[in-house]
Each structure stands twice: as C-alpha cells, then as structure tokens.
C-alpha positions as CSV (number, residue, x, y, z in Angstrom):
1,X,0.3,-0.3,0.0
2,X,1.6,3.3,-1.2
3,X,1.4,6.4,-2.8
4,X,3.8,6.7,-5.7
5,X,1.4,9.6,-7.9
6,X,5.0,11.5,-8.0
7,X,7.3,8.9,-9.4
8,X,4.8,8.1,-11.6
9,X,4.7,12.0,-12.4
10,X,8.6,12.1,-13.1
11,X,8.2,9.1,-15.5
12,X,5.7,10.6,-17.5
13,X,7.8,14.0,-17.5
14,X,11.0,12.3,-18.8
15,X,9.1,10.7,-21.0
16,X,7.3,13.6,-23.0
17,X,11.0,15.5,-22.9
18,X,12.3,12.0,-24.6
19,X,9.4,11.4,-26.7
20,X,9.3,7.9,-25.4
21,X,5.3,6.2,-25.6
22,X,4.5,4.5,-22.4
23,X,2.7,1.2,-22.0
24,X,0.2,1.5,-18.8
25,X,0.1,-1.7,-16.7
26,X,-1.6,-2.0,-13.7
27,X,-2.0,-5.9,-12.5
28,X,-1.4,-6.8,-16.6
29,X,-4.3,-9.4,-16.4
30,X,-5.8,-7.5,-19.3
31,X,-2.4,-6.9,-21.4
32,X,-4.7,-9.4,-24.1
33,X,-7.3,-6.6,-24.9
34,X,-6.8,-4.0,-27.5
35,X,-4.2,-3.7,-30.3
36,X,-0.5,-5.2,-29.2
37,X,1.1,-2.7,-27.3
38,X,4.0,-0.6,-27.7
39,X,6.5,1.9,-25.7
40,X,8.0,1.5,-22.4
41,X,6.3,-0.1,-19.1
42,X,4.8,2.7,-16.9
43,X,4.2,0.3,-13.9
44,X,0.7,1.5,-11.7
45,X,0.4,-1.6,-9.1
46,X,2.6,0.0,-6.7
47,X,0.5,2.4,-6.8
48,X,-2.2,1.0,-4.2
49,X,-4.2,0.8,-1.0
50,X,-7.7,2.3,0.2
51,X,-7.7,5.9,0.6
52,X,-11.1,6.2,2.2
53,X,-14.2,3.7,2.7
54,X,-17.2,5.1,3.8
55,X,-20.0,2.0,4.3
56,X,-22.8,4.1,5.6
57,X,-22.0,6.3,2.2
58,X,-21.8,3.6,0.2
59,X,-19.0,4.8,-1.4
60,X,-15.3,4.1,-1.6
61,X,-12.3,5.8,-2.5
62,X,-9.1,3.6,-3.4
63,X,-5.6,4.3,-5.9
64,X,-5.5,2.7,-8.9
65,X,-3.3,0.0,-8.6
66,X,-5.5,-1.7,-5.9
67,X,-6.3,-5.0,-6.5
68,X,-9.9,-5.9,-6.6
69,X,-9.6,-8.6,-4.5
70,X,-8.3,-6.4,-1.7
71,X,-11.3,-3.9,-2.6
72,X,-13.6,-7.0,-2.4
73,X,-12.6,-8.1,0.8
74,X,-13.1,-4.9,2.6
75,X,-16.5,-4.6,1.3
76,X,-17.6,-8.0,2.3
77,X,-16.7,-7.0,5.9
78,X,-20.0,-4.6,5.4
79,X,-22.1,-6.9,3.6
80,X,-21.3,-4.7,0.4
81,X,-20.4,-5.0,-3.1
82,X,-18.8,-3.6,-6.4
83,X,-22.2,-3.8,-8.2
84,X,-20.6,-4.5,-11.3
85,X,-19.2,-7.3,-10.4
86,X,-15.8,-6.8,-12.6
87,X,-14.2,-9.7,-14.0
88,X,-11.0,-10.8,-11.8
89,X,-8.7,-12.7,-14.6
90,X,-6.7,-14.9,-12.2
91,X,-7.1,-12.5,-9.0
92,X,-4.3,-10.0,-10.3
93,X,-6.9,-7.3,-12.2
94,X,-6.9,-3.7,-10.5
95,X,-9.4,-1.1,-10.5
96,X,-7.4,1.4,-12.7
97,X,-7.1,-0.8,-15.3
98,X,-11.1,-2.3,-15.0
99,X,-12.3,1.4,-15.3
100,X,-9.8,1.6,-18.5
101,X,-11.0,-1.2,-20.1
102,X,-15.1,-1.1,-18.9
103,X,-15.0,-4.2,-17.6
104,X,-18.3,-5.3,-15.8
105,X,-19.8,-8.5,-15.0
106,X,-23.0,-10.5,-15.6
107,X,-25.1,-8.6,-13.9
108,X,-24.5,-5.6,-15.8
109,X,-28.3,-4.7,-17.2
110,X,-29.6,-4.5,-14.0
111,X,-26.5,-3.9,-11.5
112,X,-25.3,-1.2,-14.0
113,X,-21.5,-0.9,-15.2
114,X,-18.6,0.7,-13.8
115,X,-18.6,3.5,-15.8
116,X,-22.0,4.2,-14.1
117,X,-20.6,3.8,-10.7
118,X,-17.9,6.2,-10.9
119,X,-18.0,9.3,-9.2
120,X,-14.9,10.7,-9.7
121,X,-11.0,10.2,-10.5
122,X,-7.7,11.4,-10.1
123,X,-5.6,11.3,-13.7
124,X,-1.6,12.5,-14.9
125,X,-2.2,14.0,-18.1
126,X,0.2,13.8,-21.1
127,X,1.7,17.0,-19.5
128,X,2.4,15.3,-16.3
129,X,-0.4,17.5,-14.7
130,X,-2.0,15.9,-11.7
131,X,-5.8,16.2,-12.1
132,X,-9.1,15.8,-10.1
133,X,-12.1,15.1,-12.0
134,X,-15.6,14.5,-10.4
135,X,-15.7,14.2,-6.6
136,X,-15.9,11.6,-3.6
137,X,-19.5,11.5,-2.7
138,X,-22.8,11.1,-4.6
139,X,-24.1,14.6,-4.4
140,X,-20.7,15.8,-5.9
141,X,-21.4,15.7,-9.8
142,X,-18.7,18.6,-11.1
143,X,-16.2,16.7,-13.6
144,X,-19.0,13.5,-13.9
145,X,-18.5,13.2,-17.7
146,X,-15.3,13.2,-17.7
147,X,-14.7,10.7,-15.2
148,X,-16.5,8.7,-17.2
149,X,-14.9,9.0,-20.4
150,X,-12.2,7.1,-18.9
151,X,-13.9,3.7,-19.3
152,X,-12.9,2.0,-22.1
153,X,-10.1,4.6,-23.2
154,X,-7.9,1.7,-22.2
155,X,-5.3,4.5,-20.9
156,X,-5.1,6.5,-23.9
157,X,-6.3,9.4,-22.6
158,X,-4.1,9.9,-19.2
159,X,-2.7,8.0,-16.2
160,X,-5.9,6.9,-13.6
161,X,-4.2,7.2,-10.4
162,X,-7.1,7.2,-8.1
163,X,-10.7,5.9,-8.3
164,X,-14.1,7.1,-6.0
165,X,-17.4,4.3,-6.4
166,X,-20.6,4.0,-5.6
167,X,-20.7,0.8,-3.7
168,X,-23.8,-1.2,-3.1
169,X,-25.4,-3.7,0.2
170,X,-25.3,-7.3,-1.2
171,X,-29.1,-9.1,-1.9
172,X,-29.9,-11.3,0.8
173,X,-30.8,-14.0,-1.4
174,X,-29.5,-15.1,-4.6
175,X,-30.2,-18.4,-6.6
176,X,-30.8,-19.6,-10.2
177,X,-33.1,-21.2,-12.1
178,X,-32.0,-23.0,-15.3
179,X,-34.2,-24.3,-18.4
180,X,-33.3,-26.0,-21.4
181,X,-33.8,-24.0,-24.5
182,X,-32.3,-23.1,-28.0
183,X,-30.8,-19.8,-28.6
184,X,-33.7,-18.4,-30.2
185,X,-36.3,-19.0,-27.5
186,X,-33.4,-18.1,-24.9
187,X,-33.5,-14.7,-25.9
188,X,-37.1,-14.6,-26.4
189,X,-37.9,-15.6,-22.9
190,X,-34.8,-13.6,-21.3
191,X,-35.9,-10.8,-22.9
192,X,-40.0,-11.4,-21.4
193,X,-38.4,-12.0,-17.6
194,X,-36.5,-9.1,-17.8
195,X,-39.6,-6.9,-19.0
196,X,-41.4,-8.3,-15.4
197,X,-41.3,-6.5,-11.8
198,X,-39.1,-9.8,-10.2
199,X,-35.6,-9.6,-8.8
200,X,-34.0,-11.0,-11.9
201,X,-30.2,-10.0,-11.7
202,X,-28.6,-12.0,-14.6
203,X,-29.7,-13.6,-17.5
204,X,-27.1,-15.7,-20.0
205,X,-27.5,-18.5,-22.3
206,X,-24.8,-21.4,-22.6
207,X,-24.9,-25.1,-24.4
208,X,-28.8,-24.9,-24.9
209,X,-29.9,-23.9,-21.3
210,X,-30.6,-20.9,-20.0
211,X,-29.8,-20.0,-16.7
212,X,-31.8,-17.0,-15.0
213,X,-30.3,-15.1,-11.5
214,X,-32.4,-13.9,-9.0
215,X,-31.3,-11.5,-6.5
216,X,-33.3,-9.8,-3.6
217,X,-35.3,-10.1,-0.5
218,X,-36.3,-13.6,0.6
219,X,-39.6,-13.1,-0.1
220,X,-39.5,-11.8,-3.3
221,X,-36.7,-14.4,-4.8
222,X,-38.9,-17.2,-3.3
223,X,-42.3,-16.3,-5.0
224,X,-40.4,-15.6,-8.4
225,X,-38.7,-19.2,-8.0
226,X,-42.3,-20.4,-7.4
227,X,-43.6,-18.7,-10.0
228,X,-41.3,-19.1,-13.1
229,X,-40.8,-22.8,-12.1
230,X,-37.5,-24.3,-14.0
231,X,-34.6,-26.7,-12.0
232,X,-32.7,-24.7,-9.4
233,X,-29.1,-24.6,-10.0
234,X,-26.6,-25.8,-7.2
235,X,-23.5,-23.8,-6.5
236,X,-25.1,-20.9,-8.6
237,X,-22.4,-19.0,-6.6
238,X,-19.5,-20.7,-8.8
239,X,-21.0,-20.4,-12.0
240,X,-21.9,-16.7,-12.0
241,X,-18.1,-16.2,-10.9
242,X,-16.5,-17.9,-13.4
243,X,-19.0,-16.7,-16.3
244,X,-17.7,-13.2,-14.7
245,X,-14.2,-14.2,-14.7
246,X,-14.1,-16.0,-18.1
247,X,-13.1,-19.0,-16.8
248,X,-15.8,-20.9,-18.0
249,X,-14.7,-24.1,-20.5
250,X,-16.2,-21.5,-23.2
251,X,-13.3,-19.5,-23.1
252,X,-10.5,-22.1,-22.9
253,X,-8.6,-22.3,-25.9
254,X,-6.7,-20.8,-28.6
255,X,-9.5,-19.9,-31.2
256,X,-10.2,-16.1,-31.3
257,X,-13.0,-14.3,-28.8
258,X,-15.1,-12.1,-30.6
259,X,-17.6,-9.7,-28.2
260,X,-21.0,-8.5,-29.9
261,X,-22.4,-5.7,-28.3
262,X,-26.2,-5.2,-29.7
263,X,-29.4,-5.2,-29.2
264,X,-30.8,-7.7,-26.6
265,X,-33.7,-8.9,-28.7
266,X,-31.9,-9.1,-32.1
267,X,-31.8,-12.5,-34.0
268,X,-28.3,-14.2,-33.3
269,X,-25.8,-13.8,-36.1
270,X,-25.8,-16.4,-38.5
271,X,-22.5,-18.1,-37.8
272,X,-21.7,-21.2,-37.0
273,X,-19.6,-22.3,-33.7
274,X,-19.8,-21.7,-30.2
275,X,-22.1,-18.9,-28.3
276,X,-22.1,-17.5,-25.1
277,X,-25.2,-15.2,-25.0
278,X,-25.0,-12.3,-21.7
279,X,-26.5,-9.5,-20.4
280,X,-30.3,-10.7,-21.4
281,X,-29.3,-10.9,-24.8
282,X,-27.2,-7.5,-25.0
283,X,-23.7,-9.2,-24.7
284,X,-22.9,-12.1,-27.3
285,X,-19.6,-13.8,-27.2
286,X,-18.1,-16.1,-30.4
287,X,-15.7,-18.2,-30.7
288,X,-14.0,-18.8,-34.6
289,X,-11.9,-17.6,-36.9
290,X,-13.3,-14.6,-39.1
291,X,-12.3,-11.1,-39.8
292,X,-13.1,-7.3,-38.5
293,X,-14.5,-6.7,-42.3
294,X,-16.7,-10.1,-42.3
295,X,-18.1,-9.8,-38.3
296,X,-18.7,-5.5,-38.6
297,X,-22.1,-6.1,-40.9
298,X,-23.6,-8.8,-39.0
299,X,-22.9,-6.8,-35.8
300,X,-24.9,-3.6,-37.4
301,X,-27.4,-5.9,-38.4
302,X,-27.7,-6.7,-35.4
303,X,-28.0,-2.7,-33.9
304,X,-24.7,-3.3,-32.2
305,X,-21.1,-3.2,-32.7
306,X,-17.9,-6.4,-32.5
307,X,-14.7,-6.4,-31.0
308,X,-11.8,-9.0,-31.4
309,X,-11.6,-9.9,-27.5
310,X,-9.0,-12.3,-27.5
311,X,-6.8,-14.0,-29.8
312,X,-6.6,-13.3,-33.8
313,X,-4.4,-10.2,-35.1
314,X,-3.7,-7.5,-32.6
315,X,-1.4,-5.8,-35.0
316,X,-5.1,-4.9,-37.2
317,X,-7.7,-2.8,-36.0
318,X,-9.5,-5.5,-33.0
319,X,-12.8,-2.7,-32.4
320,X,-15.6,-1.7,-34.7
321,X,-14.9,1.1,-36.8
322,X,-15.9,4.7,-35.7
323,X,-17.8,7.0,-38.2
324,X,-15.7,9.8,-39.2
325,X,-17.1,12.0,-36.6
326,X,-16.9,10.4,-33.9
327,X,-13.1,9.1,-34.9
328,X,-12.9,13.2,-35.1
329,X,-13.8,13.6,-31.6
330,X,-11.6,11.1,-30.0
331,X,-8.7,12.2,-31.8
332,X,-9.3,16.0,-30.4
333,X,-10.1,14.6,-26.7
334,X,-6.8,12.3,-26.9
335,X,-5.0,16.3,-28.3
336,X,-6.3,17.9,-24.9
337,X,-5.6,15.1,-22.8
338,X,-2.2,13.6,-24.0
339,X,-0.9,16.1,-26.9
340,X,2.3,14.4,-27.4
341,X,1.0,10.9,-28.0
342,X,2.7,9.7,-24.6
343,X,0.3,7.1,-23.3
344,X,-0.3,3.8,-25.0
345,X,-0.4,4.9,-28.6
346,X,-2.3,2.6,-30.9
347,X,-3.9,0.4,-28.0
348,X,-7.6,0.8,-28.8
349,X,-7.2,2.3,-32.5
350,X,-4.3,2.2,-34.9
351,X,-5.0,6.4,-35.4
352,X,-5.2,7.4,-31.7
C-alpha cells in the first residue's frame, strides 16, 4: 500500500521530454485486450491502497493499482459489493485497469456498469499534471462526464491514479433457475422475463441452457422461483463467478474470441460455431476465425458493434470502426489530454 504518484509523474515528464511512448501496466491481467501494446512500461501496480471507505455513505475511494480482491475483502466486512461485478482475470486485476478497459460482469443490465458507478477520478495527463475530476460523494457531480470518459479508453487519455466509486449492499438472497432451450427461445424468454417486475439480476445462455439469476429479498426471490418454475442450480455462486472471470470451459483454447454488443432482442448472428449469450441478450460471445470486415455488418444488423476481444491478429484493428465524426472527436480528446501521444499509442485504435 503506497502512494507513488510523484514518481509516476516524473516518469511521465521524462518520457515526454524524450519522446518515448509509455505502456501503462497495472496487474497486467488484461494485456490481451486491445491492439498490441508498445512503449516503455509504466507500472502503476505499486500505487495501491484504499484511500477512503465510508460504508454508511456507500462510497469507496482507492488508488488505481489496488487489486480488486483487496476491495472485495474490505466490502465483504460490511456486507457490501462492487455492483458491476468486475472480472478478476486470475486475481491480479486492478481498479484502474477495470475502469480503463470498462469491464463489468453478468449483472451489468440490472446492477449497472463500472462507468455508471464512478463518482470521480484523479488523473495524470500527458503534461504530467495531476488533475481531479468529479468528487468522492454522490451529490458532487462536477466533472462527472470527464471521469466517465476513462471507461474503455484503455489508458489512451492519461494515467488514472485514483478512483471514487459508489458501492451497494449485497442482496439478501441469490438463487438461479435453469431451463433447456434453444438460443432463439432463450433470447425471447430473457427479454420477456426482464420486462417483469421481478428480482432478476443476470441472464445468460450456454450449451442450450438458459440461466436466470434472482437476487433480492427472500420473499421476492421465493415467490419468483415458484412462479417461473425451472430447476434450481446448485452452487450457482461458482457458476456466475466463472462466467464473470471467463474461466468457464467456453473461454478455453486459442480460437479467437469475439464480443458482440447488440440489441438484446436481435436474432443471433448467423455464424456457425460456439456462442455464449449474456446480459439478457445484449452481450454475445463468439469463438471462431473471421475478420473484422466479416463481423462488422453482422453486428450492425443486430443493432450494435463487435470487437476482437482475445486472440487473433492484434496488429490489425480489433475494435469496431468508428464514424468519421466520432473518430475526429476522439482524436481531439486525445490531443487535449495527451498532446504528445505519450500514453498507450495505438492500443485502442491505430489512429489514436
């Protein structure tokens, strides 16, 4: 547990003067994401520790290099949780990397994303300035959108040093129902159940089985179990943790893994191979050899985007192409935060 912001600031200033790009590294658990990293390592893993935790206010502030496991352990003591269920990826994942890569777990449509839970951040920009955006309490929303810009930027806009988050109480009870259905029937049932006023907290389909997680008060969960029928899944905590951390057998192997972010009601793209449907239909995982050129129209037809999440050619573009206007906006943001292109050049897009 240490504050090494001054040391990190000096490294950034030195790199800027030398014209040396930097590759930001936290726990290194998500090095597989984005395009191939370049630049000298800038390790933020030692910049860790919980700065402030107010259980009554449901607010936590921690340095960016803090492991998620440390945050979860502190929250467990007060029966609270990170509602966005961030993937652990082997246990070394950090808070800053989770925000930078915009990673959220199975409860995303019901319990919100990491982006939605951010109250404020501290950031070292490309000029070495240590800036603060947002705040540490829910009523302080100054700079709110700037804080959220970091979600999914993959470090291209600066080095996150500190994050303030909203946290939530854990649900009293969690149970999971399983149904044997086809993917098309699963998509229909997921959306129908999601529209009901029930304590649904996750919905995914895998290997012709639909899993519906219920979380909340004992009476509400019991009543829904009785109404929806289905068979109850034993040890469901382990199943959802494995889905969250991508340790299910589906994620094994070297075959490229594609992530579709689409309309939850859209029919599944017509591609042969293995599929996993999550987030009530809004997130679809596909394993198979293909190209971005092939995948892009399929994603757009389903009302969304696609990215090459893991494996495949990491030298090529791995994120869905952006319209010219949005590309220009992103380049202007990059120029504002990192005018000399010090941070993670090309990691998100070759042009950024």
